[in-house]
C-alpha positions as CSV (number, residue, x, y, z in Angstrom):
1,X,209.2,143.1,125.5
2,X,212.6,144.0,124.1
3,X,213.0,147.7,123.3
4,X,213.7,148.9,119.8
5,X,217.1,150.1,121.1
6,X,217.7,146.7,122.6
7,X,217.0,145.1,119.3
8,X,219.4,147.5,117.5
9,X,222.1,146.9,120.1
10,X,221.8,143.1,119.6
11,X,221.9,143.5,115.8
12,X,225.0,145.6,116.1
13,X,226.6,143.1,118.4
14,X,225.9,140.2,116.2
15,X,227.1,142.1,113.2
16,X,230.3,143.1,115.0
17,X,231.1,139.6,115.9
18,X,230.4,138.2,112.4
19,X,234.0,137.5,111.5
20,X,234.5,135.4,114.6
21,X,231.1,133.7,114.1
22,X,232.1,132.8,110.6
23,X,235.2,131.1,111.8
24,X,233.4,129.3,114.6
25,X,230.7,128.1,112.1
26,X,233.1,125.4,111.0
27,X,232.6,123.8,114.4
28,X,229.1,122.9,113.3
29,X,230.5,121.1,110.3
30,X,233.1,119.4,112.4
31,X,230.6,118.1,115.0
32,X,227.9,117.2,112.5
33,X,229.2,113.6,112.0
34,X,230.9,113.3,115.4
35,X,231.6,109.9,116.8
36,X,233.3,108.8,120.0
37,X,236.2,106.9,118.2
38,X,237.4,110.2,116.7
39,X,236.8,112.3,119.8
40,X,240.4,113.3,120.5
41,X,241.0,114.3,116.9
42,X,237.8,116.4,117.0
43,X,238.9,118.1,120.3
44,X,242.2,119.0,118.7
45,X,240.5,120.5,115.7
46,X,238.3,122.5,118.1
47,X,241.4,124.0,119.6
48,X,242.7,124.9,116.2
49,X,239.4,126.5,115.3
50,X,239.5,128.6,118.4
51,X,243.0,129.7,117.5
52,X,241.8,130.7,114.0
53,X,239.0,132.7,115.8
54,X,241.6,134.8,117.7
55,X,241.5,132.9,121.0
56,X,245.0,132.9,122.5
57,X,246.7,129.5,122.8
58,X,246.3,129.2,126.6
59,X,242.6,130.1,126.5
60,X,241.9,127.8,123.6
61,X,243.4,124.9,125.6
62,X,241.5,125.8,128.7
63,X,238.2,126.0,126.9
64,X,238.6,122.6,125.2
65,X,239.9,121.0,128.4
66,X,236.7,122.2,130.0
67,X,234.8,119.7,127.9
68,X,237.5,117.0,127.3
69,X,236.9,114.9,130.4
70,X,233.1,114.9,129.9
71,X,233.7,113.6,126.4
72,X,236.0,110.8,127.6
73,X,233.5,109.9,130.4
74,X,230.7,109.6,127.9
75,X,228.7,112.5,129.5
76,X,228.8,114.3,126.1
77,X,227.6,111.8,123.5
78,X,226.9,113.8,120.4
79,X,227.8,116.9,118.5
80,X,224.9,119.0,119.8
81,X,225.9,118.3,123.4
82,X,229.6,119.1,122.7
83,X,228.6,122.4,121.0
84,X,226.5,123.4,124.0
85,X,229.4,122.4,126.3
86,X,231.8,124.5,124.3
87,X,229.6,127.6,124.7
88,X,229.3,126.9,128.4
89,X,233.1,126.5,128.7
90,X,233.6,129.9,127.0
91,X,231.0,131.5,129.3
92,X,232.7,130.0,132.3
93,X,236.0,131.5,131.4
94,X,234.3,134.9,131.1
95,X,232.6,134.7,134.5
96,X,234.3,132.3,136.8
97,X,236.9,134.6,138.3
98,X,234.6,137.4,139.3
99,X,232.5,138.0,142.4
100,X,228.9,139.0,142.1
101,X,228.5,142.6,141.2
102,X,232.0,143.0,139.7
103,X,230.6,143.6,136.3
104,X,229.2,146.9,137.5
105,X,231.2,150.0,138.4
106,X,232.1,150.5,142.1
107,X,230.1,147.4,143.1
108,X,230.9,147.6,146.8
109,X,229.0,150.8,147.8
110,X,227.3,152.1,144.6
111,X,224.3,153.0,146.7
112,X,226.3,155.3,149.0
113,X,225.3,159.0,148.9
114,X,227.7,162.0,149.1
115,X,230.8,160.0,148.1
116,X,232.5,160.9,144.9
117,X,233.5,157.8,142.9
118,X,236.4,158.1,140.4
119,X,237.0,156.3,137.1
120,X,240.3,156.9,135.4
121,X,240.1,155.9,131.8
122,X,243.2,154.7,130.0
123,X,244.1,153.2,126.6
124,X,246.0,153.7,123.4
125,X,245.3,156.4,120.8
126,X,242.5,155.5,118.4
127,X,240.9,152.9,120.6
128,X,237.7,155.0,121.3
129,X,238.7,156.3,124.8
130,X,237.3,159.8,124.5
131,X,233.9,158.7,123.0
132,X,233.7,156.0,125.7
133,X,234.0,158.6,128.4
134,X,231.3,160.7,126.8
135,X,228.9,157.7,126.5
136,X,229.7,156.6,130.1
137,X,229.0,160.1,131.4
138,X,225.7,160.0,129.6
139,X,224.7,156.7,131.2
140,X,225.7,158.0,134.7
141,X,223.9,161.3,134.4
142,X,220.8,159.5,133.2
143,X,221.0,157.3,136.3
144,X,220.9,160.5,138.5
145,X,224.6,161.1,139.1
146,X,226.3,164.5,139.0
147,X,229.3,163.9,136.8
148,X,232.6,165.8,136.4
149,X,234.8,165.0,133.4
150,X,238.5,165.9,133.8
151,X,240.3,166.4,130.5
152,X,243.7,165.2,131.6
153,X,245.1,164.7,128.0
154,X,247.5,167.7,128.1
155,X,249.3,166.6,125.0
156,X,246.6,166.8,122.4
157,X,244.5,169.9,122.1
158,X,242.1,168.2,119.7
159,X,241.4,165.5,122.3
160,X,240.4,168.2,124.9
161,X,238.1,169.9,122.4
162,X,236.5,166.5,121.5
163,X,236.0,165.6,125.2
164,X,234.3,169.0,125.9
165,X,231.8,168.3,123.1
166,X,231.0,164.9,124.6
167,X,230.8,166.3,128.1
168,X,228.3,169.0,127.0
169,X,226.2,166.5,125.2
170,X,226.1,164.2,128.3
171,X,225.3,167.0,130.8
172,X,228.6,166.6,132.7
173,X,230.7,169.4,134.1
174,X,233.9,169.8,132.2
175,X,237.3,170.6,133.8
176,X,240.5,171.5,132.0
177,X,243.4,173.7,133.1
178,X,245.1,175.2,130.1
179,X,248.1,176.2,132.3
180,X,248.7,172.7,133.5
181,X,251.6,170.9,131.9
182,X,251.0,167.5,133.4
183,X,247.9,165.2,133.3
184,X,248.3,164.6,137.1
185,X,247.9,168.4,137.7
186,X,244.6,168.5,135.8
187,X,243.4,165.4,137.6
188,X,244.1,167.0,140.9
189,X,242.2,170.1,139.9
190,X,239.3,167.9,138.7
191,X,239.2,166.1,142.0
192,X,239.0,169.4,143.8
193,X,236.1,170.5,141.6
194,X,234.3,167.2,142.1
195,X,234.8,167.4,145.8
196,X,233.7,171.0,146.2
197,X,230.6,170.7,144.1
198,X,229.5,167.4,145.7
199,X,229.6,165.5,142.4
200,X,229.0,161.8,142.7
201,X,231.3,160.7,139.9
202,X,234.6,162.0,138.4
203,X,235.6,160.6,135.1
204,X,239.2,161.3,134.3
205,X,240.5,161.1,130.7
206,X,244.2,160.3,130.2
207,X,246.4,161.0,127.2
208,X,246.1,158.2,124.7
209,X,249.5,156.5,124.9
210,X,251.3,153.6,123.3
211,X,252.0,150.9,125.8
212,X,255.7,150.8,124.8
213,X,256.3,154.5,125.5
214,X,257.8,154.3,129.0
215,X,257.6,158.0,129.9
216,X,253.9,158.1,129.0
217,X,253.1,155.0,130.9
218,X,254.9,156.3,134.0
219,X,252.6,159.4,133.8
220,X,249.7,157.1,134.5
221,X,251.3,156.1,137.8
222,X,251.7,159.8,138.7
223,X,248.0,160.3,138.0
224,X,247.1,157.4,140.2
225,X,249.2,158.8,143.0
226,X,247.8,162.3,142.5
227,X,244.4,161.0,143.6
228,X,246.0,159.5,146.7
229,X,247.1,163.0,147.8
230,X,243.9,165.0,146.9
231,X,240.5,165.5,148.4
232,X,239.3,162.2,147.0
233,X,242.1,160.2,148.5
234,X,239.6,157.7,150.1
235,X,237.2,157.6,147.1
236,X,236.1,154.4,145.4
237,X,238.3,154.1,142.4
238,X,238.1,152.3,139.0
239,X,240.7,152.2,136.3
240,X,239.1,151.3,133.1
241,X,241.1,150.1,130.1
242,X,239.6,150.9,126.7
243,X,240.3,148.1,124.2
244,X,239.5,148.2,120.5
245,X,237.7,144.9,119.6
246,X,239.1,144.9,116.1
247,X,242.8,144.8,117.1
248,X,243.0,141.1,117.8
249,X,245.5,139.7,120.3
250,X,247.2,143.1,120.5
251,X,244.5,143.7,123.1
252,X,246.2,141.2,125.3
253,X,249.6,142.9,125.1
254,X,248.0,146.2,125.9
255,X,246.2,144.8,128.9
256,X,249.5,143.3,130.2
257,X,251.5,146.6,129.8
258,X,248.8,148.9,131.3
259,X,248.4,146.5,134.2
260,X,252.1,146.8,135.0
261,X,251.6,150.6,135.7
262,X,248.1,150.8,137.2
263,X,245.6,148.4,138.8
264,X,243.2,148.0,135.9
265,X,239.8,147.1,137.4
266,X,237.7,146.8,134.2
267,X,237.6,146.9,130.5
268,X,235.5,148.9,128.1
269,X,235.3,147.1,124.8
270,X,234.8,149.4,121.8
271,X,234.0,149.0,118.1
272,X,231.8,145.9,118.5
273,X,229.7,147.4,115.7
274,X,232.6,146.8,113.4
275,X,234.6,143.7,112.4
276,X,235.3,142.6,116.0
277,X,237.7,139.7,116.8
278,X,235.7,138.3,119.7
279,X,237.9,135.4,120.7
280,X,240.6,137.9,121.9
281,X,238.1,139.3,124.4
282,X,237.9,135.9,126.1
283,X,241.7,135.6,126.2
284,X,242.1,139.0,127.9
285,X,239.6,138.1,130.6
286,X,241.1,134.7,131.0
287,X,244.7,135.6,131.2
288,X,244.4,139.0,133.0
289,X,241.5,138.3,135.3
290,X,239.9,141.7,134.4
291,X,236.2,141.8,133.8
292,X,234.6,143.5,130.8
293,X,232.2,146.1,132.2
294,X,230.9,147.9,129.1
295,X,230.8,147.5,125.4
296,X,230.4,150.0,122.7
297,X,228.1,149.1,119.8
298,X,227.9,152.3,117.8
299,X,229.0,155.9,117.5
300,X,226.0,157.5,119.1
301,X,226.0,158.8,122.7
302,X,223.6,156.1,123.8
303,X,225.5,153.3,122.1
304,X,227.1,151.8,125.2
305,X,225.7,148.9,127.2
306,X,226.8,146.8,130.2
307,X,228.6,143.7,129.1
308,X,226.4,140.6,129.0
309,X,228.6,137.5,128.9
310,X,225.8,135.2,128.0
311,X,224.6,137.4,125.2
312,X,228.2,137.8,124.0
313,X,228.7,134.1,123.8
314,X,225.5,133.6,121.9
315,X,226.6,136.2,119.4
316,X,229.8,134.3,118.7
317,X,227.9,131.3,117.5
318,X,225.7,130.8,114.5
319,X,222.0,130.3,115.2
320,X,221.8,127.0,113.4
321,X,221.9,124.2,115.9
322,X,223.2,120.7,115.2
323,X,220.4,118.1,115.4
């Protein structure tokens, strides 16, 4: 039986992807009177519809090419089969590059005891980074972890105050050094606290930064290197990029620029309870090879869920099937 929260999360996800679903609904009309003689024209129109739905050009071509040969070979004979193949092709893009377990945090040795695992959370201002850290801390503490949250945004006092509130709500230990001038110094201190207290997880905030501000992006590299020198030098490490699902293909440029500075290992997709532009998510995964690990579906502390590629693809399409 699906829990009430599970139902609410699904409703928020489908509501958040409604704009993309509305664009993709035209596919049903396109395929309703499909015939083989017009197959190439239909496939070209499918590519255009994916572009309108915020899929990047390279990804739109890849998705349609995934079904083109089956159409030409006569494997797909009607609109209903093409629609199903289209969904399968999108799902394949979201999943084919990743090994089993990569959708979880620290997949290699998550069961290990006594080893502090680190997640450094990066992203631009306004993307939902601070709230995502609070929600993630809540999930991890509820799973039995001892969590330390390091407030490494030394540039915005309001961000530190906000993160402390979220840390307190999640039951995590909060670390901030008011005398530190650099985020890397705060991160080093947080690593020391996590190590000395035997915490199982350290979540490190970073100052929200625009990807075109070189000095701020270089600070991320310094933070990454600070971990290499500290007591958690050999820890399991994740670098999670927070992306706002309403910002369209700007997500792709953000992912490119952040990946130049640090080895981004996963994406937290926020604001899926709003007017999300779902096709962009597929393009980021496709072009960058970075898995989505969590999605935010609301403002509450429990409104974060592991990314479900199949559920996400289902949410992108209208429930009405072609018969």
